[in-house]
C-alpha positions, 0 to 999 in steps of 0.5 A: 531542515524543512521537508514540507511546502509552505501551507499556502502551496505556493512556496517549496522549501528544500527537501523531499517535496521539492523532488515531488514537484520535479517528478510531477513535472517530468510525468507531465512533459507533452501533456496539455461499496464503501461509504465515505465517513467524516475525516478525523485529524490525527495530529494537532501539533503546531509544526508540520507532519506529513507523508504518512503510510498506514497498516491496519491500525497503525500510521507512520509519518515524517514529523517536524515538531523537534526542529528537524525531522523524525518518524512518528508512529500512531496507534489508532486503537490506543490513541497514542503516538510514539517518537521513533527517531531522535532527530539525527539525519533527514528520515523520509518516506516511511512505510509500515507492515505489521511490527515493522517500519522502514524509511529512507535516512541520511544520517550516515551521509548518503541515503540508506534504508533503515528498520524499526522493530516496534515489538522489540523497540530497536532499529537497524541499518538495512543497507550501507552501499555507496551511492545510496538507497532510496524509496523503501517499501515493506510487506511482511518479511520483504523490503524493497528499494531503489539502489542509486549505485552507479554502473551495473550495481544499481536497480531495484533490491529486495531483502528477506528479513527472515534470513537477511538475504538481499537480491537484485529484482530488476534485470539491471540499473533503473533509471528516472526520478525516484518518486516516479520509479517508486517500488512497491511490494505485496507478497512475492510481487514487486513493482516499479517504474523505469525511464528510457528515452524520456517515458517511464514503463511499469515492470513487475517481477513475481515470486523472484521471476524475470521483470516483465514490462506492463507498458509498451514504452510509448506513454509515461507510466509512474507511481505504481502500487500493488495489492494481491493480484492488482497493480495501479499506476498513473499513465500519461500519454496521447494527449490524456491522463488516467489511472490504470488498474492492471490485473496480473492474472487476467492481463486486463486493464481498466482506466479511470480518469481523475477528477475534473480538472486534474489527473490521478497522481499518487495512487494506492491499492488495498483489495478492492479499493483504490484511491489517488490524489486528483492533481490540479497544479493549484493549491486545492487537490482532493482525495478520490476513491474507486471501489472496484467491486461496485465500480463507483468513484467517490470524492473522499475529501472536499475542502479548500486546501491541499490533500496529498499523498493518500495511502489505504490499508483495509478501510482506512485512508490516511493523507497529509493535509494543510487545511488548518494552516500547517501540514497535518495527518488526517484519517478517514475510516470507511463505513460499510453500507448497511447490512453489507458484510466485511468480505475478503478473498484472494485479492486480500491474501497477505494483507492487514484488514480492519474490521469492528469488534464482534463483526462478521468477516467473511472469507471466500476461496475457491475449492474443488473437493473432487480433486482431493484438495481442500482448504485447512484453516486455522485462526488465532485465539480470539478469532472465532470461526463461527461458520465453515460452508461450501457451496458448489458452482452451478452446473448444467445437468449432472456435470461432476467434478465442478468446484465451488466456494469455501467460505468461513465466517470469522468473528473477532471477540475483542480488540486486537490483532488476529490471524487467519491461515488456510493451506490448500492441500490433500489431507493424506499427503505430507506438508512440503511448504510449497502448498498454496496458502492464504493468509489474513491479518485482521485488526479488530478495533472499537465496539460493534457498530449498531 
């Protein structure tokens, strides 16, 4: 079974992309600092590959080279690809976080969520409830999905992979097209969209708390994505369409128009970087990038073809692209501006970022030593803490008790995956496990750029 549309963009074959077109139509009812480098074609097989996901230096996608559908894994640093599934069923919507891949699979009849452990080389079925489970997302030890069971059993569910516990995140069943609902997770934050009365509203649950609506139900919101403290989604209403960036702590929202003509579809976010497909309804969509730190929007692709489903992790963007005549996976690594450091902070908590070998990565976190609290930081072997400095915030006169910023300079000595962790605590108090903490995975690749 083919799951990708015809490369010409006009014919849609049976499978998931059919539902993509339905999702777009449903949402449209009623509506009239980094530098971009050179993209690289990852897949060159003559069959179709698409619907990519990326985390650090690994990409996963759906692949049709074996006259069916499979999940494939590509290691960017090693330049190797691995077939994950064996052609049974119809695997779709892969996601990856660290050593784990999840996807939707119908090999047992109804759609279910499956997981593959890269390090162990094993796969396991996570769900087997009647009605089906679709659209998985994963971050660390947490997997979320949309449960399609009838009655009161449906909704957004989450599994803790550490202890295997499963809990419903939504307050009840969730309605609407699964692609628009599109649950996502970052740390303890889960987002999704729910349909009521013809409109979709984005909801958020933080640290297993009660769901909170991020809209008032008067516009159509869909395709949400979350990274740290920020949620992005597509919003259509009042005769216009925009990309919305919502700060969960501040409640502030920024609205960005898509490229002209078109509107922002399938947004994704990683730290300060937001990407989306500029959907025109034609056969020549492009990928756009917004740097929230610099406030600059840039066009990532400029080819007479269809670039779709962009995903971002750190400074890497992956998408599906039909410029070669069939669907392929393409990759773009964003280049830092000359002299600019790789800088990370609270927004990257829990994320996997990519930097060159021997480059300097700065991690900056707020600290107030006058309270007795300070950050206790550790780094895995091979990741050197080259500097550790504290700078107090500017204060008027002789004001005391004002906090500042703690900054570590981290240098990866060789290619590999490293971890940096910091716990905010009073040194004389026992560790309880409830302390505020910051965790960052750093993937170092290639050689140091000159």
